[in-house]
C-alpha positions in Angstrom: -25.6 21.7 37.7 -24.7 18.4 36.0 -21.0 17.3 36.3 -19.4 14.2 34.8 -18.6 11.5 37.4 -15.1 10.9 35.9 -12.9 11.8 32.9 -13.9 10.2 29.6 -10.9 8.7 27.9 -10.0 9.6 24.3 -10.5 6.0 23.2 -14.0 5.8 24.7 -15.0 9.3 23.3 -13.7 8.4 19.8 -15.5 5.0 19.8 -18.7 6.8 20.5 -18.1 9.4 17.7 -16.9 6.8 15.2 -20.5 5.5 14.7 -21.5 8.5 12.6 -18.6 8.3 10.1 -19.3 4.8 8.7 -18.5 4.4 5.0 -21.5 3.4 2.9 -21.1 1.4 -0.3 -22.9 3.0 -3.3 -26.1 1.2 -4.3 -25.1 -0.6 -7.6 -27.7 -2.0 -10.0 -27.2 -3.8 -13.3 -27.8 -1.9 -16.6 -30.9 -3.1 -18.5 -29.1 -3.0 -21.8 -25.6 -4.4 -21.3 -25.6 -5.8 -17.7 -22.8 -3.5 -16.4 -23.0 -2.6 -12.7 -23.8 1.2 -12.4 -25.0 3.4 -9.5 -28.8 3.7 -9.4 -30.3 6.7 -11.2 -27.1 7.2 -13.2 -26.3 6.8 -16.9 -24.4 3.6 -17.9 -20.9 4.6 -19.0 -20.4 1.3 -20.9 -23.3 1.6 -23.4 -24.5 5.2 -22.8 -28.1 4.3 -21.9 -30.4 5.4 -19.1 -33.8 3.8 -18.3 -33.6 1.6 -21.5 -33.1 4.7 -23.7 -29.9 5.6 -25.5 -28.8 9.0 -24.0 -25.2 9.2 -25.1 -23.7 7.7 -28.3 -20.4 5.9 -27.6 -17.7 6.8 -30.1 -16.2 3.5 -31.3 
């Protein structure tokens, strides 16, 4: 049977576990129509376009 050699401290244990919880920044790309930064594969909220097509008309 396998037994640990010594006690693992809370700090050492938590340092090891912290690697899986890294925060990832969303992948932002510029809109083809207005140049606004938007998440990839999402509609632009500034001009209402997606893939160079107008999907949503902005009420002005």
